[in-house]
N, C-alpha and C positions, 0 to 999 in steps of 0.2 A: 486463644481464640481460633476458631476455624472459619476462614473467610473464603467464600466463592466469588469469583470475578467474572462477569459476563463480558466476553471479548467482543468488540465490534464485528459486524457481519461482513465487511469488505476488507480485502488484503491491505489496501492503502490506509484505511482507518486503523487497522490493527498496528501497522507501523507507527502511525501517529500516536497511538496509545502507549508506546513503549516507555516514554518518560514517566508516565503515571504508574505503569507496572513496576518499573525499577524503583520508584519511590516507595511503593507499598512494601517491597521486599527489604529495602535497606533501612526504612524508618519505622515500620511497625515493630512491636516487641518481637524478639528473636524466636519466641516459642509459637508465634502465629503460623498456622498451617494454611497455605494459600493454594487454592484450586482454580485453575482457569477453565471456563466453560465456553465453548465456541464451536463454530462450524469448521469443516475440514481445511479450507483455504487459509483463513486467518491463523488457525493453530499451526499449520504447516510453515507459514512465514515466520512465526515466532519460535519455531523449533530451534533448540540449541541455547536459548537464553535461560540463565539459571535462576529464574525468579519465581518459579512455581514448584510446589511439591508434587502435584499431579495435574492432569488435564482430562476433562470429559469432552468428547467430541460428539456433536449431535447434528442431525438434520430433522426438521419438523416432521417430515413424512417418511423417514427411514423405515424400511421393513425390518422385521425381526431377524437378527443374526447378520445384519449388514456389517461389512468390514472394509477398512481401507486397504490399499495395496500392502501397507506395512503390517497388516494383521490386526490393527487396533479396531475395537468395536465402535460402530457409529450408533448412538442412541436415537430413538425417536423422541418426540416431545413428551409422550407419556412415559417412556423409559427414563428420560432425563429427570422428570419430576420424581419418579420412584427412587432413582439414584441419589438425588439431592436430599430426599427425605431420609433415606437410610444413613447418609453421612452425618446428619444432625448438625448442620452448619449453624454458627452463631449469627452470621451476617452474610449478606450478599450485596456486592457493589455492581451496579449496572452501568457499564460503559456503552450500553445500547440505549436507545430512546423509545423503543416501541412498547405498546401496550402488551403485546403477546409475551415478550421476554419478562416484563414485570410480573405477569401472571404466573410465570414458572416458579418464582421464589415464594409467592403467596401460597400456591398450591402445595409447595414442598414444606410449608409451615416454618420457614426460616424467620426467626424472631425479628431481626433487624434488616431492613431492606432500603438501600440508599441509591438515589438516582435523581435525575432532573424531573421536576414537576411539569410534565408536558405530555401531549398526546393522550389526554384523558386518563392518565394512569395514577394521579396523585393519591387516590384512595387505596392503591395497592402498596404504597410506600410508607415506611415508618419515618424515614428521613428524606423528606421531599425538598430537594435543593431548588431554590427559586431560579427560574431561567434568567431573570433580570435582577440586577442589584444596582447600587449606586455607581459601581465601577465596571460591572461585567454584564455581558449579554450573550447568552449561549447561542442565539440565532445569528449573531454577527461576528463573534470572536473566533480566532483560529481554533481548529479542532484540538490541537495540542493543548492549548490553554484551557479549553473546556474540560478535557479529561483531568488535567492537573487540578482544576478547581474542585472536582469531585473527591480526589484523594486528600486534598487539604481539609475537606469537611470531616475527614477521619483522623485529623491531627498531624498529617505529614506536612513538612515545609515544601517539598517538591520544587526545588529551585532550579534543577538542571532540566532544560527543555530540549536537549538534543535527543534525537531518535537513535535507535541502535538495533542491529541485527547480528546474528551469528551464522557462520557457514560450517557445516559438518565436513570433516575430511573426506567422507565417502562421496559427498556431492562435488567436492573439488576434483576427485578422480573422474566422476561422471562428466564434469565439464570438460576435462581434458579429452576424454573419449569422444565427446560431442564435437569438439573443435577438429580433432583429427579425422573423424568420419566425414566431416564437411569439407575437408581439404584446407582448413585454416591453420596457418603456422602458429602454434601456441606461443612462440617467442615474439611475434609481431604485436604491436599495439592494437587494441581492440576497441571498436565503438559498438555499443549495444543500441539498436534502433527499435523503438516500440511505437507503432502507429495506432494501436487499438485502445479501446476502453469498453469494459463490459457493460457499463450503465447507460451510455448515451451517444446518439449520433453527433451531437454537438461537441463531443470530446474526441472524435476520431479524425485522423488526418488522411486525406486521399493518397492511395498508393502511387499514383502517377507522380505527384510532387515528391513523395518519400523516396521513390526509386531514383529519380534524378539527383536528389540530395545525397543519397547513399553513394552513388557512383562518383560524384564530385568530391565528397569528403574522403573517400578511399584514395583518390588520386592526390588531392591537394594536401592532405595530412599524412599520406603514406601509411595508412592503417587498414586493417580488415574490418568489415562491418558484418555483424550478425543480426539478422532480423528476428526480433523476439516474438514469441507467440505462446499462447496456451493451447491445450488440446483442441479447443473449438475454433481456433484461428489459423490452423495449419494451412488451409487453402489460400487464405489471404496473404500469409507470409511467403508461401511458395510462389504466388503470383507476383509479389513484389520482387523477389529474387529474379524471376524470369524477365520481368520488365526492365530491371536494372541492367541485366546482361553484362555483368562485370565479374572478372575472375576472383575478386576479393569481397564480393557481396554475397553472403550465403544465408539461407533461411534455416532457422532453428527447427522449423516444421518438418524437415526431412530426417530428423533424428528419431530413434525408435520410441523414446518415452520422454515425457515433458513434466516431471514433477517440479514443484515449486523450489525444492532444494537446488535443482539444476539452474533455474532462473537466478537464484541468489548467487550461486557460484560463478556463473558467467558474468554477472554484474560486478562481483568482487574482483574479477580478473581484468575488468575493462579500464580503459584510459579515459573514456568519455561516454556519457549516456545521453541520448536524445529520445525524449519520450513525451507522449501526451500525458494529460493529468490522469494517471492510472497507477496500478500497483507497482510496476517496474520503476516508475519515477520515485515513489516513496522508498522503495528498497534501496535504490541508488543513493538517495539522500542519507538514509540511515547508515550506509557504508562509506559515507564521506567521499563520494565520487563527484567530480564536476558534472553537473546536470544542466541540460538545456530543456526547459519544460514548455510545451506548447499549450496555450490556454485559449479556449473558445468562449463558451457561454458562462462558465463558472468564474466567480471572483477569486483571483489567486490568493487574496488575503485570508480566505476561509481555510486554506490548507497551507498557510505559511509555515516554513521550516526554520530551524535554528541551528543547523549544522553549517557546513560550508555553504556560503550563499549560492543560490541557484541563479541561472540566467533565465528569467521569465520572458517568454516571447508571446506577445499578443498584438493584434492589429489595432486595438483601441477603437473599434467601430462605434458609431453612435448608439447601437443597440446592445453593446457589451458593457458589463456582464449582465445578461438577463436572468441568469440562474436557472434557466429551463434546460431539461435534457432533450427537448424536441423544439426545433426552431419554429416559432410562430409564423415566420415569413416563408417557411418551407425551402430555404436556400442554404442555411448553415454556412453563410459566408465567413463567419468568424474563424472557421477551420478550413473551408474549401479554398479561400483566397490566400492562405499562408503559402506563399510561393517558395520554391527551392532556393532562389537567390538570397532571400532574406534569411532563411534558416541556415544555409551554408555559412553566411557571414556571421551569424550569431554563434555557431559552433566553432568557427575559427577563432573568434574572440575569446570564447570560453576556454578553448584549448590553450591559447597563448596566456591567458590569465592564470590558469592552473600551473603553467610552467614558470610563471613569474608572479607569485601570489601577492606581491606588494602592489600590483595594479588593482584599482578599484573594480568591483563587479557591480554592474548596474542592470536594471531591467531594460529590455530592448523592445522597441515598438517598430 
């Protein structure tokens, strides 16, 4: 069988899909040829995992001849349909929920099309999996479980719910170069701090509180802090470093290039990760790092993880979790009122628990 798998569109969601991707590779017949189809970021975070025979990278509006820095071709929506049709796949599994991605497989004339029956796309699916059943609800269950339910519909048991990522040796060398260029001792314990989130103001943490937290943790835990960022977040990360004004708090934004492989490699070197509900949080979980995760409007249960237990930090306001990416009260207090004292305390507890793993790990409010 030739199987195409549509990878989720966000980096964090791609991380949460790894138990399902692992199950497909390990439990489907050995002769099954698996192709991942996804956008550049999600495919980059999955790079190094040995569960696909090939991958097609696409952006809906990519221009002809577009390429990644690595030289790999980026297909447009039309180019992807053409490529899928040429490959003559037997089936396509949608780990995405949109109407537009379901349309791709139908236009490519793939005989079997498997996904959740939602977003007005049931007519495009041959195997439309019900969103709700007697025991499951794809709107309320953790993302990891939803992805696993889809692969179980293909005959996989998919019992292992732990997420997983890999780090390339070249990225490890890049991480070492990054630390040295920022004046961070590679031998010192490292905390990765991420305050951003690509999707929502109600998932971002103010840099004023983050800068104070970074300085206090650098002193109290005797470690270096690297402020994580992507290419579009350089200014914010650099401003946080300046505000912290501490010799061991440095911004990743001052490094020459910021590929996702570098992000994974820095997280892999870390002793502790402090993050909003964003890609770095999921990457850290997948690499079994102690993680303190800051939650605002989103229900932590929707992105529950099954690796080393996280420390979930939330204020528990009356309006939480509203599930909205934009605060209807226009104040986003769920994130803006997360003070440094509370966050420092949570990180010190997580650090101590990871040193003494017999201690229980609990959610902190």
